C-alpha positions, 0 to 999 in steps of 0.5 A: 538896911533902913532900920540899921541906918535909922538906929545909927542916926537915932544913936548919933542924935541921942548921944549928941543931945545928951552929951550937950545937955550933961556937959553944959549943965555940969560945967554950968553948975561948976563954973557959973554962966560966963565966957569961960563956961561957954568955952569949956562947955564946947571942949567938954562936949567935943570930948563927951560925944564920942565917949557917949556914943561908944558907951551906949553902943557897948551898954545898950545890949546889957541894959536891954537884957536887964530891962527884959529880965526886970519886966519878964519880957523878951529883949527888944531888937 
């Protein structure tokens, strides 16, 4: 049970950090620094985080299997 909680917490933290970084960087590139950028970044982050979480939940098994095949190893659990 503790392992599942840790995996879930890691996924929440990882997707949150990635959503913040990617939405911030891409909107900064598009808009440049300023108040508009900050307000849109917050909105984009709120939209990006749940999408990132769901996508990693769906894509993790595929990526895990592919990396195992590429490295000719058994999948990591």
